[in-house]
C-alpha positions as CSV (number, residue, x, y, z in Angstrom):
1,M,-83.6,69.6,-117.0
2,V,-86.1,66.2,-115.6
3,V,-89.4,65.7,-117.3
4,N,-91.7,63.3,-116.0
5,D,-94.8,62.7,-117.9
6,L,-97.1,59.8,-116.3
7,D,-99.2,59.5,-119.2
8,R,-96.2,58.5,-121.7
9,R,-94.4,56.7,-118.8
10,I,-91.2,58.7,-119.4
11,T,-89.3,60.2,-117.7
12,F,-86.0,62.4,-119.6
13,V,-82.6,63.9,-117.9
14,Y,-80.5,66.1,-119.6
15,V,-77.8,67.7,-118.0
16,M,-76.0,69.8,-119.5
17,N,-71.7,70.8,-119.1
18,R,-71.5,73.9,-120.5
19,M,-75.0,76.1,-119.7
20,A,-76.4,78.4,-123.5
21,D,-77.1,81.6,-122.9
22,G,-80.7,82.5,-120.9
23,L,-82.0,81.5,-117.7
24,I,-84.2,78.5,-119.1
25,G,-82.4,75.2,-120.5
26,S,-81.5,75.3,-124.3
27,D,-82.3,74.9,-127.8
28,R,-80.0,71.3,-127.7
29,S,-81.9,70.0,-125.2
30,D,-85.5,71.1,-126.4
31,A,-85.0,70.0,-129.9
32,Y,-83.0,66.3,-127.9
33,L,-86.7,66.3,-125.8
34,K,-88.9,66.6,-128.5
35,V,-86.7,63.5,-130.6
36,T,-87.1,61.5,-127.3
37,F,-91.1,62.4,-127.0
38,D,-91.4,61.5,-130.7
39,A,-89.3,57.9,-130.2
40,G,-91.1,57.4,-127.7
41,S,-95.1,57.9,-129.5
42,T,-93.8,55.1,-132.2
43,L,-93.6,52.5,-130.1
């Protein structure tokens, strides 16, 4: 999963070594992305 947010000037890349059920992402990758964006907003 790659997210490039130009407004926040953050690029987030997450590579899973074990895919979850479903076609797109996982709950874990969503949680990591949220924490990353929350941390970036406090800078």
